[in-house]
C-alpha positions in Angstrom: 0.0 0.0 0.0 1.4 3.4 -1.0 1.7 6.3 1.4 -1.0 8.1 -0.5 -3.4 5.1 -0.2 -2.7 5.0 3.6 -3.2 8.7 4.0 -6.5 8.5 2.0 -7.8 5.7 4.2 -7.4 8.0 7.3 -9.6 10.8 5.8 -13.1 11.3 7.0 -16.1 10.9 4.6 -16.4 14.7 4.6 -12.8 15.1 3.6 -13.0 12.6 0.8 -16.2 14.2 -0.5 -14.6 17.6 -0.4 -11.8 16.3 -2.6 -14.4 15.1 -5.1 -17.0 17.9 -5.1 -15.6 20.8 -3.0 -15.9 21.8 0.7 -19.3 23.6 0.4 -21.2 20.8 -1.4 -19.4 18.1 0.8 -20.7 19.8 4.0 -24.2 19.6 2.8 -24.0 16.0 1.6 -21.8 14.5 4.3 -24.9 13.9 6.5 -26.3 11.4 4.0 -25.3 7.7 4.0 -22.7 6.9 1.4 -25.0 4.3 -0.1 -27.6 7.0 -0.8 -24.9 9.4 -2.1 -23.7 6.8 -4.6 -27.2 5.9 -5.7 -27.1 2.4 -4.3 -30.3 2.9 -2.4 -33.0 5.5 -1.9 -33.1 7.6 1.2 -35.5 6.3 3.9 -38.6 8.4 4.5 -38.7 9.6 8.1 -42.1 11.2 8.0 -45.6 9.6 7.8 -46.7 12.0 5.1 -44.5 13.6 2.5 -46.1 16.1 0.1 -42.9 16.9 -1.7 -40.5 14.3 -3.1 -36.9 15.0 -2.3 -35.2 16.1 -5.5 -31.8 14.6 -4.7 -29.7 12.7 -7.2 -26.0 12.0 -6.9 -23.7 14.9 -7.9 -22.2 14.4 -11.4 -18.7 14.1 -9.9 -19.8 11.4 -7.5 -21.6 9.5 -10.3 -18.4 9.8 -12.4 -16.2 8.6 -9.6 -18.5 5.6 -9.0 -18.5 4.7 -12.7 -14.7 4.9 -12.9 -14.3 2.6 -9.8 -16.9 0.1 -11.3 -15.0 0.1 -14.6 -11.6 -0.3 -12.9 -13.0 -3.3 -10.8 -14.5 -4.9 -13.9 -11.2 -4.4 -15.8 -9.1 -5.8 -13.0 -11.4 -8.8 -12.4 -11.4 -9.6 -16.1 -7.6 -9.6 -16.2 -7.1 -11.3 -12.8 -10.1 -13.5 -12.1 -11.1 -14.2 -8.5 -13.6 -16.6 -7.1 -16.4 -14.3 -6.0 -18.1 -17.2 -4.1 -15.1 -17.3 -1.7 -15.6 -14.7 1.0 -11.9 -14.8 1.9 -10.8 -14.1 -1.7 -13.3 -11.3 -2.0 -12.2 -9.6 1.2 -8.6 -9.9 0.2 -9.4 -8.4 -3.2 -11.3 -5.5 -1.8 
C-alpha cells in the first residue's frame, strides 16, 4: 500500500467528499449515508406523510467517480479473475 493510499484511508467521509465535489457541497451531503450518495439505495422516508418528493440525485462528480471505480474493478477482475463465491478471496481483493 502506498503512502498516498494509507493517507486517504485515514480521511473522513467529509474530507473525501470535499476532494471530489468541494468543501461547500461536501458539507451539505456528508450527513447522508454513502449508499444514498452513490445511488445504491433510496433515502429512507422519516415522516408519515410527504407532500414533496426530495429532488436529490448523486452529484455528477460522485456519479463519475462511482462509474470509474466500477470500470476499474471490472477491468481488474477480467484480467485477474477471482472466485467471487469465496468470501476470503473477495475480502482480500477489496
